[in-house]
RODO-2510 file (C-alpha; in nm, 4 decimals, decimal comma):
residues 121
     n   res          X          Y          Z
     1     m    15,5658     6,3129    20,1876
     2     s    15,9271     6,2078    20,1347
     3     k    16,1463     6,0869    20,4168
     4     t    16,4450     6,2837    20,5409
     5     i    16,7949     6,1379    20,5811
     6     m    17,0807     6,3167    20,7531
     7     i    17,4298     6,2566    20,6159
     8     v    17,7071     6,3300    20,8648
     9     d    18,0647     6,3273    20,7318
    10     d    18,3563     6,5698    20,7376
    11     a    18,4394     6,4894    20,3736
    12     i    18,2299     6,7065    20,1423
    13     s    18,2763     6,4602    19,8558
    14     i    18,1225     6,1762    20,0583
    15     r    17,8303     6,3952    20,1686
    16     g    17,7785     6,5070    19,8116
    17     l    17,7776     6,1584    19,6618
    18     a    17,5479     6,0197    19,9279
    19     s    17,3155     6,3220    19,9076
    20     m    17,2903     6,3061    19,5289
    21     t    17,2162     5,9324    19,5354
    22     l    16,9437     5,9671    19,8006
    23     e    16,7905     6,2833    19,6532
    24     n    16,7677     6,1207    19,3094
    25     a    16,5717     5,8393    19,4778
    26     g    16,3239     6,0891    19,6278
    27     y    16,4574     6,1379    19,9792
    28     q    16,5149     6,4793    20,1396
    29     v    16,8716     6,5154    20,2678
    30     i    17,0237     6,7264    20,5442
    31     e    17,4025     6,7444    20,5463
    32     a    17,6236     6,7942    20,8535
    33     h    18,0032     6,8090    20,8676
    34     d    18,0461     6,6457    21,2136
    35     g    17,8507     6,5163    21,5085
    36     a    17,8152     6,8581    21,6804
    37     d    17,6850     7,0118    21,3569
    38     a    17,4407     6,7183    21,3208
    39     l    17,3001     6,7767    21,6710
    40     r    17,2447     7,1440    21,5887
    41     r    17,0757     7,0664    21,2576
    42     i    16,8544     6,7846    21,3818
    43     d    16,6744     6,9970    21,6397
    44     g    16,3368     7,0902    21,4972
    45     s    16,3752     6,8616    21,1961
    46     k    16,1904     6,5385    21,1325
    47     v    16,4772     6,3024    21,0416
    48     h    16,3931     5,9396    20,9581
    49     l    16,7513     5,8067    20,9240
    50     v    17,1044     5,9240    21,0171
    51     i    17,4047     5,8025    20,8181
    52     t    17,7276     5,8966    20,9923
    53     d    18,1033     5,8611    20,9605
    54     i    18,3018     5,7576    21,2722
    55     n    18,6146     5,9744    21,2525
    56     m    18,5216     6,3434    21,2505
    57     p    18,6429     6,6525    21,4358
    58     h    18,4553     6,8023    21,7306
    59     m    18,2282     6,4971    21,7844
    60     t    18,2806     6,1471    21,6451
    61     g    18,0124     5,9344    21,4951
    62     l    18,0012     5,7114    21,8047
    63     e    17,9569     6,0186    22,0252
    64     l    17,6803     6,1404    21,7966
    65     i    17,4949     5,8040    21,8161
    66     r    17,5226     5,7997    22,1914
    67     a    17,3906     6,1597    22,2122
    68     l    17,0966     6,0772    21,9817
    69     k    17,0069     5,7611    22,1729
    70     a    17,0222     5,9474    22,5082
    71     d    16,7771     6,2132    22,3857
    72     p    16,4084     6,1066    22,4057
    73     r    16,3292     6,3170    22,0965
    74     h    16,5760     6,1294    21,8814
    75     r    16,6360     5,7896    22,0409
    76     f    16,4267     5,5987    21,7845
    77     i    16,5942     5,7412    21,4749
    78     p    16,7817     5,4548    21,3093
    79     v    17,1522     5,5194    21,2530
    80     v    17,3844     5,3685    20,9916
    81     i    17,7617     5,3992    21,0101
    82     l    17,9518     5,4846    20,6899
    83     t    18,3265     5,4603    20,7505
    84     k    18,6581     5,3341    20,6268
    85     e    18,7102     5,1643    20,9669
    86     t    18,6893     4,7828    20,9711
    87     e    18,8107     4,7079    21,3273
    88     p    18,5831     4,4483    21,4933
    89     d    18,6019     4,6421    21,8233
    90     l    18,4728     4,9588    21,6550
    91     k    18,1938     4,7614    21,4896
    92     r    18,0995     4,6197    21,8300
    93     q    18,1018     4,9720    21,9814
    94     g    17,8852     5,0948    21,6959
    95     q    17,6367     4,8160    21,7491
    96     e    17,6322     4,8659    22,1274
    97     s    17,5768     5,2423    22,0720
    98     g    17,2680     5,1651    21,8631
    99     a    17,3820     5,1596    21,4984
   100     r    17,1609     4,9432    21,2750
   101     a    17,4087     4,8870    20,9907
   102     w    17,7737     4,9364    20,8935
   103     i    17,8797     5,0416    20,5414
   104     t    18,2511     5,0458    20,4597
   105     k    18,4112     5,3143    20,2408
   106     p    18,4728     5,3179    19,9565
   107     f    18,1125     5,2326    19,8896
   108     k    17,8835     5,2000    19,5924
   109     p    17,6058     5,4576    19,5904
   110     q    17,3486     5,1805    19,5389
   111     t    17,4586     5,0285    19,8722
   112     i    17,3515     5,3413    20,0656
   113     l    17,0242     5,3445    19,8725
   114     a    16,9546     4,9772    19,9434
   115     v    17,0228     5,0192    20,3135
   116     a    16,8033     5,3305    20,3374
   117     r    16,5175     5,1531    20,1590
   118     k    16,5491     4,8511    20,3812
   119     i    16,5471     5,0527    20,7065
   120     i    16,2964     5,3321    20,6306
   121     g    16,1304     5,2346    20,3026
***
């Protein structure tokens, strides 16, 4: 059984590139366009990893991480941040919220694949 990764980003091009890379490596992918959409889509799904942007409408990536970690059903899902942000304070907030890794945009598709393999196999 393949593992499922949720990609959360308001940019369709980023979601598409990440999805294609991960699907070609054998992962199942669920796409969401912001944090609120991700919370709706994750209910009832077995998600092994969430990769999220920080800056999105309706619910930011940090808000999403906090919501996932506060929910007993989802608190152990590892989260990776994929963003153009490089501010040390934001990185600290991401880590304190429970993010396991930080990938900076623009990114190489192989970077997402390597991080996914390291975290969930």
